[in-house]
N, C-alpha and C positions, 0 to 999 in steps of 0.2 A: 466144764463146770466153773472154771475160774472166772469167766465173764459174768456168770450169774451171780456169784458172790460179790463181784465188784459192783454190779448194777444194784443189788440189794443194799449194799452198804452205802452207796452214794446217793441214790435217788429212789427210795421206796415209793414215794408218792406218784412218780411218773409210771412206775410199773403197775401200781394199783389202778390208776386212772386208765391206762391202756387195756388192762384186763377187763375193767368195767365196760369200756366202750365195745370191746369185742363181744362180751356177753350180751350187752344190750342189742347189738346188731343181730346176734344169733336168735335172741328171744323174739324180736320183731319179725325176722324171716320165718321162724317156726310158726308164729301166730298167723302170719299171712298164708303160709302153706296150709295150715289147718283150716282156715276159713275158706280157702279155695277148694279144699277137699270136701268140706261140708256142703258147699254150693253144688259141686258135681254130684255128690250123693243125693242131694235134694232133687236135682234135675232128673237123675235116673229114677228116683222113687216116683216122681210125678209122671214119668212116661209109662210106668207100669200100672198106675191107678186109672184104669178105664172104667168109667161109670156109665 
């Protein structure tokens, strides 16, 4: 925990920026996975709609 207190006391901006980047990457990955999931569900739905 000593390294964390040193990091926070020296450069909090770098820590905030790095956390923001990680969260942004996670959000884009989750959104992409969600859209892929919706596309697969739509494809399965259309295969069952026999008219």
